[in-house]
TIZA-910411 format. One record per residue: residue in three letters; x negated, y negated, z of N, C-alpha, C in turn. Coordinates in steps of 0.2 Angstrom, whole numbers, plus 2048, in hexadecimal, padded with zeros to 3 digits. Each point is the difference from the previous one (the first is absolute). Layout:
<sites>
ALAXYZXYZXYZ ...
</sites>
This chain:
<sites>
ILE8CE8312DB7FE8047FC8048027F9 TYR7FD8007FC8028037FB8018087FF ILE8088027FE8018068018038037FA TYR7FE8057FD8038037F8804807801 GLY8027FF7FF805807801803804807 ALA7FF7F98048048018068077FF800 LYS8038028058078008028027FA802 GLU7FA7FC8058017FC8058007F87FC HIS8067FB8038007FB7FB7F77FD800 THR8007FD7F97FA7FB7FF8017F9803 ASP7FB7FE8038007F98028007FB7F9 LYS8087FD8008017FB7FA7FB7FB800 ARG7FF7FC8057FD7FA7FF7F78027FC SER7FE8058057FA8017FA8018027FA ILE8058047FD8028007F98037FA7FB PHE8017FC8048017F98007F97FC7FE ALA7FC8028057FA7FB8007FE8047F8 LEU7FF8058017FC8047FA8017FD7F9 ILE8088007FE8027FD7FB7FE7FA7FD LEU8027FC8077FE7F98007F97FE7FC LEU7FB8048037F98007FE7FF8017F8 CYS8058067FE8008027FB8017FB7FA VAL8077FB8048037FC7FA7F97FA7FF THR7FE7FE8067FC7FA7FD7F98007FE VAL7FE8077FE7FB8017FE7FE7FE7F7 THR7FC7FF7FE8017FE7F87FB8047FD HIS7FE8068037FD8087FC8088017FC VAL7FD8047FC8068057FC803805804 SER7FB8038038018078058007FC806 CYS8088048048017FE8077FB804806 SER7FD7FC8037FB8038048017FD807 PRO8028058078037FE8057F97FC805 GLY7FA8017FC7FB7FB8047FE805808 PRO7FC7FC8037FD805806805803803 LEU7FF8068038048048058037FC807 GLU8057FF8017FF7FE808801804807 ASP8038067FC8038068057FE8077FC VAL8018058047FF8077FD8058017F9 VAL8018037FD8038037FB802807801 ILE8068038008008078028048027F9 ASP7FF8067FF8048037FA80080A802 ARG8077FF8048028078008008047FD TYR7FD8047FD8028037F7802807801 ASP7FE8038088038077FF801802809 ILE8077FF7FE8047FF807803808801 PRO800803806803806802807800800 ARG8068047FD8048008038047FF807 VAL7FB8028048048028067F97FB803 CYS8027FC8057FC7FA805801800807 PRO7FF8078058047FE8067FB7FB805 ARG7F97FC7FE7FF7FC8037FB7FC7FC GLU8007FA8037FA7FA7FB7FD7FF805 VAL7F97FF7FB7FA7FD8078017F8803 GLN8008008078027FA8027F97FE804 THR7FF7F98017FB7FD805801806804 GLY7F88018037FE8058058018077FF ASP8018027FA7FF8067FD7FA8037FE PHE7FE8058017F88037FC8048047FC VAL7FB7FF7F98018027FB7FB8037FD ARG8008057FB7FB8047FC8028007FA TYR7FB7FE7FB8017FE7F97F98027FE HIS8028017F77FC8007FC8017FA7FB TYR7FB7FE7FD8007FB7FD7FA8017FA ASN8007FB7FC7FC7FE7FB8007F8801 GLY7F97FD7FF8007FA8007FB7FD7FB THR8057FB7FA7FD7FE7FB8007F87FF PHE7FD7FF7FA8017F78018058007FB THR8017F97FE8067FF7FB8008047F9 ASP7F78007FE7FF8037FA8008077FF GLY80280280780080A8007FB802802 LYS7FB7FC8017F9803802800801807 LYS7FF8088028038028067F97FD806 PHE7FF8008057FC7FE806801802806 ASP8048058018018038048068087FF SER7FF8058068068067FD7FF805806 SER8068018057FF8048048008087FE HIS8048007F98018067FE7F98037FD GLN7FB7FC8007FA8037FE7FB802806 ARG8017FB8057FE802806802805804 GLY8068047FD805803803802802807 ALA8037FA8018017FE8078047FA801 PRO8088018018047FB7FE7FB7FA806 PHE8047F98018007FB804806801804 SER7FD7FF8098027FF8058017FC803 GLY8037FC8028017F9805809800803 GLN7FF7F98028067FD8058037F97FA VAL8058027FF8017F87FC8047F9806 GLY7FD7FE7FC8037F88037FC7FE807 LEU7F98018007FD7FF8067FA7FD7FE GLY7FF7FF7FA7F97FC7FE7F88077FF ARG8058057FE7FA8048007FF8047F9 LEU8057FC7FD8018007F87FE7FA7FC ILE7FD7FE7FB8007FB7FC8097FD800 THR7FF7FB8008077FC8008068027FB GLY7FD7FF7F98058047FB801806801 LEU7FC806803802806800806801805 ASP7FF7FB8058048008078067FF7FE ARG8027FC7FD8057FE7FC8028057FC GLY7FE8027FB8008047FA802807802 VAL7FF8038068038078028057FF803 GLN8037FB8028077FF8058038027FC GLY8058048038088037FC7FF8047FC MET7F98028007FE8067FB804807804 CYS8018077FA8028078037FC8047FF VAL8008068047FC8057FF8028017F7 ASN7F88017FD8028017FB8007FE7FB GLU8027F88018027FB7FB7F97FD7FE ARG8008007F97FA7FC7FE8017F77FD ARG7FC7FE8037FF7F97FF7FB7FD7FC LYS8007FC7FA7F97FA7FE8047FA804 VAL7F77FE8048017F98057FD7FC7FE THR8027FC7FC7F87FB7FF7FF7F9803 VAL7FC8008047FD7FB8067FC7FA7FD PRO8037FC8027FB7F77FD7FC802805 PRO7F87FC8007FB8008028007FB806 HIS8057FE8048007FE804804804804 LEU8028047FF8048068037FB806801 ALA7F97FE7FD7FB8067FF7FA800802 TYR7FB7FF7FC7FB7FF8037FC7F87FF GLY8067FD7FE7FE7F87FF7FA7FC7FD SER7FF7FB8017F97FC7FB7FB805803 ILE7FE8068047FA8018018008087FD GLY8058027FD8008088007FC805803 ALA8008067FD7FC8038047F98047FE GLY7FB7FE8027FA8037FB7FE7FF7FC ASP7FF8067FD7FE8007F68078037FD VAL8038028068098047FB8057FB800 ILE8007FB8038087FC7FE7FC7F97FF PRO8017FD7FC7FC7F98008077FB802 ALA7FD7FA8028037FA8038088007FC ASP8037FD8038077FE7FD8038047FB THR8008078028028047FB808804801 VAL8038007FC806806800800805802 LEU802804804800806800806805800 VAL8008047FC805806800800806803 PHE8058028037FF8068058058057FD ASP7FF8067FD8068047FD7FF806807 VAL8088008048008028098068067FD VAL7FE80580580580680080080180A LEU8067FF8018018018067FF806803 LEU7FC805804800806803803801807 ASP8007FB8048038018098007FA801 ILE8068018068027FC803800801805 TRP7FE7FD8088028018067FD7F9804 ASN8048018058007FC8087FF802806 THR7FD7FC803800803807804800804 GLU8067FF7FE8057FF8058068067FE ASP7FE8047FA8018067FD802807804 LYS8068047FF8018068047FF8047FA VAL8018068038018087FB8067FD7FE GLN8018017FA8088017FE8028067FD THR8058028018028077FF8068007FC ARG8018057FB8087FF7FC8038087FE THR8048018028038068008038017FA LEU7FC8057FA8048027FA805806801 SER7FF8038048058077FF7FD801808 LYS807804802800804806807804801 PRO7FE8068048058077FE8067FB805 GLN8058057FF8087FC8037FE802808 SER7FD8068038008008067F9800802 CYS7FF7FD8057FA7FE802801802808 LYS7FD8068028008008077FA800805 ARG7FA7FE7FC7FC7FD8057FB7FC7FB LEU7FE7FB8037FA7F97FD7FB803804 VAL7F97FE7FA7F97FF8028017FB806 GLU7FC8058057FF7FB8067F5800802 ALA7FE7FC8047F9801800800805805 THR7F98057FF7FF8058018038057FC ASP8038007FA8038057FE7FA8027FA PHE8018067FD7FB8047FD8048017F9 ILE7FF7FB7FA8047FF7FB7FD8047F9 ARG8037FF7FC7FD8057F78047FB7FD TYR7FB7FC7FB8067FC7FB7FA8007FA HIS8047FF7F97FE7FE7FA8017FA801 TYR7F87FE7FB8017F87FE7FD7FE7FA ASN8027FB7FE7FD7FC7F97FD7F8803 GLY7F87FF8017FE7F98007FD7FD7FC THR8037F87FE7FE7FC7FD7FE7FB803 LEU7FE7FC7FB7FD7F88018077FC801 LEU8017F98018057FC8008028007F8 ASN7FB8007FE8018007F78018057FE GLY8028058038018087FB7FB8037FF VAL7F97FE8027FC8057FD800806806 PRO8008067FC8008068057F8801802 PHE7FF8038097FA7FF802800808804 ASP8078038017FD809802808802800 SER8008057FF8078058027FF804801 SER8068058067FE8068048048057FB HIS8037FF7FC8058037F97F98037FC SER7F97FB7FE7FC8057FB7FC803802 ARG8008008077FC806804804806802 ASN8067FF7FE805804802800805807 GLY7FF7FA8058018018068037FC805 THR8037FF8048047FA8047FA7FE804 TYR8027F98047F97FF804805800808 ASP7FC8038038038028057FD7FC807 THR8027FD8047FC7FE8068077FD807 TYR7FB7FE8038047FF8058027F6801 VAL8067FF8028027F97FE7FF7FC807 GLY7FE7FA8007FE7FB8057FB802805 MET7FB8047FF7FB8028047F97FE7FB GLY8017FC7FD7FA7FD7FD7FA8037F9 TYR8068057FF7FC8067FA8017FC7FA LEU8047FA8008027FE7F87FF7F8802 ILE7FF7FE7FA8017F78008057FF803 LYS7FD7FA8038087FD8068078007FD GLY8007FC7FA8047FF7FC8068057FD MET7FA8067FE8048077FF803803807 ASP7FE7FF8068028038088077FB7FF GLU7FF7FA8008067FE8008067FF7FB GLY8008037F98038017FA803805801 LEU7FE8048058048097FD805800807 ILE7FE7FC8048058018078087FF7FD GLY8038058018067FF7FF8048037FB MET7FA8067FB8048017FA801806803 CYS8058047FD8058067FE7FA8057FD VAL8018068007FE8067FD8067FE7F8 GLY7FC8007FA8038007F98017F87FE GLU7FF7FD8078007F77FB7FA7FF7FD THR8017FB7FC7FB7FE7FC7FF7F6801 ARG7FB8008047FF7F87FE7FA7FC7FE THR8017FA7FE7F97FB7FF7FF7FF806 ILE7FA7FE8027FB7FF8047FB7FA7FE ILE8007F88017FD7FC7FE7FB7FD806 ILE7FA8008007FB8008047FA7FC7FF PRO8017F98037FB7FA8007FA803801 PRO7FB7FE7FF7F78018007FF801805 PHE8037FB8057FC800807803806806 LEU8058047FB8038058047FF8077FC ALA7FB7FF7FB7FF8047FB7F8801801 TYR7FC7FF7FA7FB8028017FA7FA801 GLU8027F88007FF7FA8007F97FE7FC GLU7FB7FE8037FB7FE7FC7FB8067FD LYS8008068037FC8047FC8038047FC GLY8097FE7FE8018067FC7FE806801 TYR8028057FB7FE8088007FE8017FA GLY7F78038017FD8017F98027FC7FB THR8008037FB8027FB7F98068007FE VAL8068038048058017FD8067FB804 ILE7FD7FC8068047FD8047FB7F8800 PRO8037FC7FD7FA7FA8018017FD806 SER7FD7FB8037FE7FD8068097FB800 GLN8018008058067FB8018068037FB ALA8018077FF8058007FC807803804 THR8067FD7FE8068028028018067FC LEU8038068048018067FD807803801 VAL8028037FA8078017FF8028087FF PHE8048038077FF8088008078017FD GLU8008067FE8088037FF7FF806802 VAL8048028068008068058058037FF PHE7FF8087FE806804801800804807 MET8048008067FE8048068018077FF ILE7FB803800803807800801806808 ASP7FF7FE8028008048067FD7FB808 LEU8028028057FD7FC805803803807 PHE7FC8018068018048067FC7FB805 ASN7FF8048077FF7FC8047FA806801 PRO7FA7FF8057FC806804806802807 LYS8047FD8028038028048088037FF ASP8028027F8805804800800804802 ASP8078058018028068008038037FB ILE8018047FE8058047FB8097FC7FF ALA8007FE7FC8077FE8018058057FD VAL8068018008058058008067FD7FE VAL8048017FA8067FE7FF8038057FE VAL8058028058058047FE8068017FA LYS7FF8047FA8047FC7FB807806801 GLU8008068028068048007FE806804 VAL8058028077FE8048058098067FE PRO8008058018038047FF805800805 LYS8078018038068008027FD802807 THR7FE8097FE7FF8038057F8802800 CYS7FD7FE8087FB8007FF7FD806805 THR7FF8058037FF8048047F8801802 ARG7FC7FF7FD7FA7FF8027FB7FC7FC LYS7FB7FD8037FC7FD7FD7F9801801 THR7FB7FE7FA7FA8028017FA7FE806 VAL7FE8058027F97FF8067F98037FD VAL7FC7FE8027FA8017FF7FF805800 GLY7FE8077FC7FE8067FF8058037FA ASP8067FD7FF8048037FB7FE8007FB TYR8018037F97FF8007FA8047FD7FC ILE8007FB7FD8067FC7FC7FF8027F7 ARG8047FE7FE8008007F78047FA7FF TYR7FE7FD7FD8037F87FE7FD7FF7F9 HIS8057FB7FC7FE7FD7FA7FC7F9801 TYR7FF7FC7FD7FD7FB8007FE7FB7F9 ASN8027FA8017FD7FB7FC7F97FB801 GLY7FE7FF7FF7F97FD8037FF7FB7F9 THR8007F88067FF7FA7FC7FC7FC803 PHE7FC7FB7FE8007FB8028037FA800 GLN7FC7FC8078057FA8018067FB7FA ASP7FC8017FB8037FD7FA8048037FC GLY8028078008048037FF7FF8057FA SER7F88028007FD8037FB7FE808803 GLY8028047FD8008068027F8803800 PHE7FE8058047FB8047FE800809801 ASP8078018057FE8067FE80A801803 THR8008057FE8098058007FE807801 SER8058018057FF8097FF8068027FB TYR8067FD7FD8047FF7FD7FD8037F9 GLN7FB7FC7FE7FD8027FA7FD8077FE ARG7FE8038077FD806802806806801 ASN8057FD8008078058007FE805807 SER7FB7FB8047FF8068078007FB806 THR8028048058017FA8067F9801803 TYR7FC7FB8047FB801803802800807 ASN7FC8078028028058057F97FF806 THR7FF7FD8057FB800804803802808 TYR7FC7FE8068018038078017F6803 ILE8048018037FF7F98047FB7FD806 GLY7FE7FB8007FC7FF8067FA804800 MET7FF8037FB7F88048027FB7FF7FC GLY8007FA7FD7FB7FC7FB7FF8037F8 TYR8058057FF8008027F88017F87FB VAL8047FB8048017FB7FB7FE7FA803 ILE8017FB7FB7FB7FA8038057FC806 GLN7FC7FE8058037FD8078067FF800 GLY8037F97FB8057FE8018068037FF MET7FE8077FB8058037FC802805806 ASP7FB8038048008048058077FE807 LYS7FE7FA7FF8057FC8078077FF7FD ALA8008007FA8077FC7FB805806800 LEU7FC8068008028087FD805802806 GLN7FF7FB8078038038068057FF801 GLY8058028038077FD8038068007FA LEU7FE8037FB8048007F9804808800 CYS8077FD7FC8058068018008037F8 ILE8028068007FF8027FA8077FD7FA GLY7FD8007FC8037FB7FB8017F87FF GLU7FA7FD8078017F98017FB7FD7F9 LYS8007FA8007FF7FC7FC7FB7FB802 ARG7FC7FF7FF7FC7FA8047FA7FC7FB ARG8007FB8017F97FB7FF7FA7FF803 VAL7FA8028007FB7FE8057FA7FC7FD ILE8007FA8037FB7FE7FE7F8802805 LEU7FB8007FD7FB8018037FC7FC7FF PRO7FB7FC8057FA7FB7FF7FA8037FE PRO7FB7FF7FC7FB8037FE7FC803807 HIS8007FE8057FB802804804808804 MET8088017FE8028068008018047FB ALA7FE7FF7FB7FE8037F97FA8017FE TYR7FC7FF7FA7FC8007FD7FA7FA802 GLY8017FD8047FC7FB8037FC7FB7F9 GLU7FA7FE8037FE7FC7FA7FE8037FA LYS7FD8078007FD8027FA8068047FC GLY8067FF8028078037FB7FC8077FD THR8048037FB7FE8057FB8008007FA ASP7FF8067FB7FF7FC7FA8087FB7FB ILE8048018048077FE7FE8027FC803 ILE7FD7FF8088017FB8047FD7FB802 PRO8007F97FF7FC7FB8007FD7FF807 GLY7FA7FF8037FE8008078047F9802 SER8018018088047FB8028087FF7FE ALA8038077FE8077FF7FB806802808 VAL8047FC7FF8068028038048047FC LEU8028078048048037FD808802801 VAL8058007FB8078018028018067FD PHE8038048068028077FD809800803 ASP8038037F98077FF801802809802 ILE801802803800809804808802800 HIS7FF8077FC8088028017FD806805 VAL8038038057FE8068048078067FC ILE7FB8067FF8018057FB804804807 ASP7FA8018048008068077F97FE803 PHE8028048067F9800804804807805 HIS7FB8028048008068037F9800805 ASN7FF8048057FC8018057FE8077FF PRO7FA8018007FE8087FF803806806 LYS8017F9806804805804807802801 ASP8027FB7FA809802800800809800 LEU8078018018038057FF8078007FA THR8038057FF8037FF7FB8087FC805 GLU8037FB7FB8057FE803807803800 ILE8058018038058037FE8057FD803 LYS8067FE7FD8067FB8008058057FF VAL8058028048078027FF8047FC7FD ILE8038027FA8057FB7FD808803801 SER8018068008068037FF7FE809803 LYS8068018047FD807802808803802 PRO8028067FE805804801802800808 LYS8087FF8028008018087FE808802 LYS8018037FB8008098037F88017FA CYS7FC8018057F88017FE7FC806806 ASN8048067FD7FD8058037FA805800 LEU7FD7FE7F87FC8027FE7FA7FA7FF THR7FA8018007FB7FB7FD7F98017FD SER7FE7FF7FB7FB8027FD7FA802804 GLU7FD8037FD7F88018047FB8047F9 VAL7F97FE8057FC8067FD8028057FD ASP7FE8037FB8038077FC8098007FC ASP8027FA8038068007FB7FE7FF7FC LEU8078007FA7FF8007F88077FA801 ILE7FE7FB7FD8057FC7FF8007FC7FA GLN8077FC7FF8017FC7F98027FA804 TYR7FD7FB7FA8007F88048017FC7F8 ARG8027FA8038007FB7FA7FE7FB803 TYR7FC7FC7FB7FA7FC8038017F97FA ASN7FD7FA8027FF7FB7FD7F87FE805 CYS7FC8007FA7F77FD8038007F97FC SER7FD7FC8047FF7F97FF7FB7FC803 LEU7FC7FD7FE7FB7FA8038047FC807 MET7FB7FE8038037FD8068047F87FC ASP8007FE7FB8027F87FC8058037FC GLY8038078028058027FB8028037FA THR7F88017FD7FF8037FB8018067FE LEU8058037FB8008098017FC8017FC LEU7FE8078047F98037FE8058077FC TYR8038028058038077FF807801803 SER8048057FC8068018028038077FD SER8038048068018077FC8078007FE ASP8037F87FF8068017FA7FE8007FA HIS7F97FE7FF7FD8007F88008097FF TYR8028048047FE8077FD807803801 GLU8018067FD806805800802802807 ASN7FC8028027FF8048087FD7FB804 ALA8028008067FF7FE8057F9805805 PRO7FA7FC8007FA805803801807804 ILE7FD8048018008058057FB801804 THR8008018067F87FF803800805805 THR7FA8038047FE8048047FE7FA804 LEU8028008067FC7FB8057FC802803 GLY7F87FC8017FC8048047FC8047FA ALA8007FF7F87FC8057FC7FC7FC7FF ASN8017FA7FF7FA7FC7FD8027FF7F9 LYS8068007FE8037FE7FC8027F97FD VAL8007FC8068017F97FE7FB7FC805 ILE8007F98007FB7FE8048007FF808 GLU7FD7FF8038018018068057FD805 GLY8017F97FF8037FC8018098017FE LEU8008007F98078047FE802807805 ASP7FB8047FF8028068038027FF807 GLU7FE7FC8058017FD806807800801 GLY8027FA7FA8047FB8028078047FC LEU7FE8077FE8078047FE801807806 ARG7FB7FE8048048058078037FB805 GLY8058068038037FE8068097FE7FB MET7FF8017F98087FD8008048047FC CYS8067FE8018068057FE8037FF7FA VAL8028047FD8047FF7FA8037FC802 GLY7FF7FB7F98067F98007FE7FA803 GLU7FA8018037FD7FB8027FC7FC7FE LYS7FE7F68007FC7FE7FB7FC7FC806 ARG7FB8007FC7FA7FC8037FC7FC7FC VAL7FD7FB8037F97FB7FC7FB802805 VAL7FB8037FC7F98028037FB7FE7FC ILE7FC7FB8047FC7FC7FF7F8803801 VAL7FD8017FB7F88057FF7FB7FD7FF PRO7FC7FF8067FA7FC7FE7F98047FB PRO7FE7FD7FD7FA8037FB7FD807801 HIS7FD7FF8077FD804803804808801 LEU8068008008068057FF8018007FB GLY8007FD7F98027FF7F97FC8027FC HIS7FE7FC7FB7FC8027FB7FA7FC801 GLY7FD7FF8057FA7FB8027FD7FB7FD GLU7F97FF8007FC7FC7FC8018017F9 ASN8008067FD8008027F98077FE7FD GLY8068018048068007FC8028067FC ALA8057FE7FC8028067FB8037FC7FA LYS8028037FC8027FE7FA80A7FD801 GLY7FE7FA7FF8037FA8018027FE80A VAL7FC8038027FF7FD8067F87FD803 PRO8017FA8007FB7FB8007FB804807 SER7FA7FC7FF7FB8048078037FD807 SER7FE8038048027FE8088067FC800 ALA8068037FC8067FD7FF805804808 VAL8037FA8038048038068078027FA LEU8048078028058027FB8057FF805 ASN8087FF7FC8067FF8058058057FD PHE8028058028028067FE8097FF803 GLU8057FF7FB8078008028018087FF LEU8028038078008087FE808802804 GLU8048067FB8058038037FE808801 LEU8018038038028078008068067FF LEU7FE8027FA8058037FC803807802 ASP7F88038038038067FF7F8803806 LEU8038068057F9802805801807800 GLN7FD8047FF7FF8077FF7FC802808 LYS7FE8038027FD8008077FC8057FD GLY7F98008027FA8037FF7FD807804 VAL7FA8017FE7FC8048037FA7FE800 PRO7FB8028057F87FD7FF7FC8037FC ASP7FD7FC7FE7FB8007FA7FD809801 GLY8018017F97FD807800804805801 TYR8068008038058058028077FE7FB MET8038067FD8078017FB806800804 PHE7FF8038068058018067FE800807 VAL8067FC8027FF801808805802804 TRP7FE8018078078028048027F9804 LEU8057FF8028037FB801800800808 GLY7FF8068037FF8048057FE805802 ASP7FF8048057FE8078008018047FA SER7FC8047FD8018057FC804807804 PRO8038047FD8058048027F9806803 ASP8018038057FC804804802806803 PRO7FE8087FC7FC8007FC8057FC7F8 LEU7FB8007FB8017FC7F98038047FC PHE7FE8078008008057FC806802800 PRO8038018058088047FF8077FA7FE ALA7FC7FB8018037F87FD8008007F8 MET7FA8027FE8008007FC8048067F8 ASP7FD8058058038057FC808800803 LEU8037FF7FB8087FF8018068067FF ASN7FC8047FB8048077FF7FD805804 LYS7FB7FF8047FD8038047FE8077FD ASP7FB8007FA7FF8057FE7F9801801 LEU7FD7FB8067F88008017FA7FE7FA SER8047FD7FB7FC7FC7FC8047FA7FC VAL7FC7FA7FD8047FB7FF7FE7FD7FA PRO8038027F87FE7FE7FA8007F87FF LEU7FF7FE7FA8007F97FF8067FC7FF GLU8068057FF8067FF8018047FC807 GLU7FE8068048028008087FC7FA801 PHE7FA8018007FB7FA8048047F97FE THR8007FE7F88047FA7FE8067FF805 ALA8058058018067FE8027FE800807 PHE7FC8028057FF7FE8057FD7F9804 ILE7FB7FD7FA7FF7FA8008057FC7FF ASN8028007FA8077FB7FE804800804 LEU8028068068027FF8058017FD807 GLN7F78007FF7FE7FC8078007F67FE VAL7FF8007F98017F97FD8077FF801 ALA8058048008087FC7FE8007FF809 GLU7FF8068048037FF8097FB7FA802 GLY7FB7FE7FC7FA7F98047FE803805 THR7FC8077FE7FC8038057F97FF7FC GLY8007FF7F97FA8017FE7FF7FB7FA ARG7FA7FD7FD8017FB7FA7FA8017FA LEU8028017FB7FB8007FC7FE7F8800 ARG7FA8007FB7FD7FA7FD8037FC7FC PRO8037FC8008057FB7FB7FC7FE7F8 GLY8067FF7FB7FC7FF7FB7FE8047FC MET7FF8078037FD8057FC8068077FE ASP7FE8047FC8058057FE7FE805805 ALA8088018048008028057FF80A7FF ASP8038007FA7FF8087FE7F88037FF GLY7FC7FA7FC7F88027FE7FF7FF808 ILE8017FA8077FD8018057FE807804 ILE80A8028008018088037FB8047FE LYS8008007F87FD8067FF7FA800801 ASP7FB7FA8017F9800802800802808 MET8047FE8027FF801808801808801 PHE8058037FA8018088027F88047FD ASN7FE7FD7FA7F98037FD7FB7FD807 ASN7FF7FB8037FE802806800804804 GLN806803804800806802800806800 ASP8038007F77FF8087FF7F88027FC ARG7FC8028087FB8007FD7FC8057FB ASN8048088007FC8057FC8077FE7FA ARG8027FA7FD8047FF7FA8048067FE ASP8038038058068057FD8057FE7FE GLY8027F98018077FD800804800806 LYS7FE8028068037FF8057FC7FF808 ILE8037FE8047FD7FD806803805804 VAL7FB8038048008058077FD7FC805 ALA8038048057FF7FB8087F77FE801 GLU7FC8087FE7F97FF8017FE7F97FD GLU8037FE7F97FD7FB7FC8017F9803 LEU8048008058027FA8057FA7FD803 LYS7FA8058027FC7FD8047FB7FA7FE LEU7FD7FD8027FE7F98007FA8027FB LYS7FD7FC7F97FA8027FC7FB7FB804 VAL7FA8058017FA7FE8017FB8007FD GLU7FC7FA7FD7FD7FF7FB7F9807800 GLU7FD8017FD7FA8057FE7FC7FD804 ASP7FD7FB7FE7FB7FC8028007FB806 SER8078018038017FB805805804807 ASP7FE7FE8078058018048057FD800 LYS8017FA7FC8077FD8018078027FC ALA8047FF8038068037FD8037FA7FB ARG8018017FA8027FC7FC807801801 HIS8047F97FF8088018018048037FC GLU8078028018038037FC8077FC803 GLU8057FF7F98057FC802804805805 LEU8008038008058068047FF802807 
</sites>
C-alpha cells in the first residue's frame, strides 16, 4: 500500500521496485506502470486522533468516486447518505477495505485503487468499465466496534461530592449532543431547559443510562456511546444517522431520589437554647434559596425583611414546614428539599419543575400565640418592701432589642428616663406586665411576644410580629391611686370627717385649711394623692368638688354624697 502524507514508515521494497521500473523504461517521462496495490494520500489529518480504523471495525464515511481523469461515477454526498459497513470482512471492495484502515475520524484521504482490487476485468455494469483504476476521496465520520463500551471522561468536578447518581435517581442536566465527527444534533441549552429524567429505568438510551451513573451535581463529563447502545440502525429522525456513535457533554444540575427526605446540615447553634420550635409556633427567619448547582432563586435579605409564618400548619411547602421544627433562636442551618417536598414536577415561575431546593436559614425569633410575657430577674435589692403595681407611677431604664440582639430603642438615648403609670395603657401590654412587682433598683429581662407587643403591624423601627427583648431597671416608684381618683385613703377615713377637717374648729373649711388637712394625711401615710400630677391642682379640684355653693368654704352639710339628678347611683367622691 502506498501512503502519502502518513507518519507510518513506507515499504522500502515497494519504493525500490517503483524506482527500478522508472529507470528501466525508455520513455522521457517516468511512469510507474500498472498499480499493484492501493495508493493512499492522507491530505488532511486531524491533530487529535484517539482511534484508528482496524479490521473488524464498523465505519461510516462519505466519499466521491472518480476515474483517473476526474470524471465522477459515484458520490455518497449526492445521495445525502454516508456509506456504513464493516472493515476487513469482504463487505467492501478490497481496495477500499485496505484504503480506510488506519483512518481517524474527520481524516480525509484520496485512495487510488487498481482494477484487481476493485471491479477487475468485469467492471460494474455501464458505470465502471473493465480494468479501471478508481479514485475515492473519503472523509471518515464514525468508527465503532461491537466490543466497544460506553466511554466517560470527567472534564470538571466540584471539590466536594457528597452524593453520586445512582439507578432510580431523578436527575436534571444540561447537555450538548454531537456525532463522533463533531457535528451537533441537539442541545438542551438551545431550548433553555434542562433534560429531566429517571436514571436506569429505561427512559434513556442504554448508553446514556450507563454514562450518567456516578456523576456529582456540578460535574461536567463527556459520554461517548456506541450505536448499539444508542439509536442503532434506525437512527433518530433526520438528526442522528443510522449506526451513529453519539458524544454528549453533560453538566449535572440536580439529583434526588423519590425516597429522599429533607436533609439538614446545622451550621451554627447558639450556646444557650432554652426552647426549640414546635408545630404551631410562629417563626421569623431570613433565608437564601439556591438550586443544587449554587445558582440563587430567592433571598429574604434582598427584601430586607424576614419571612414570617406558622410552623407545621401548611402555610409553607411541606419540606420547609418540616425543616423549621426543632430550631433555636439564632440557629443557622442548611436544608435540602427534594422536589416532592417542595414544588414538585410543575415548579413555579422561578423554580423549574422537579428542582431540588437548598435553603440557608437564620432564625431571628419565634413565639407561640399562647405565650405569656417571660420575666427573668437579673438582680434585686436585699430590702424590697415596696413593689410596683397597677396605678403606680414609675420611672425606669430600658434597652429594647430583637431576639438576635439588634438594638431598637434605649432610654439611654434620651435626656431623661421614661415615666409611666402602670395599667394606664401607656406602654405595650407585655412591657406593662413586665414592670409590675419590681423593687426600686431591681433589674429584669422581659421577653414580650408580638401579640402582647406591637403585633403583626409592628411599629416604627419594630418589624412585624417581632418578639421583643427588654432589659429593665426600676429607678423610682410612687404608689398610685385607682383610675379616675385623685386621692385615696390608705385605711379608714376619719369618722366623722368634717370635725377632722375643721382644724381651727370654726365650723367652716376654706381652701387653705383643706389643703393643710390633705397634706397632713399624705405626710402621715393615711392618704395618697395621684402621683405625677400637681398636688395643689389636685387639692383645689377636690375642694371645688365639695364646695357645692361655690362660697369658698366647705361646711358639714356639703360633705353629703352627691347624687346625679338623672340617676339613683351615687358618684364617688375622694373624701
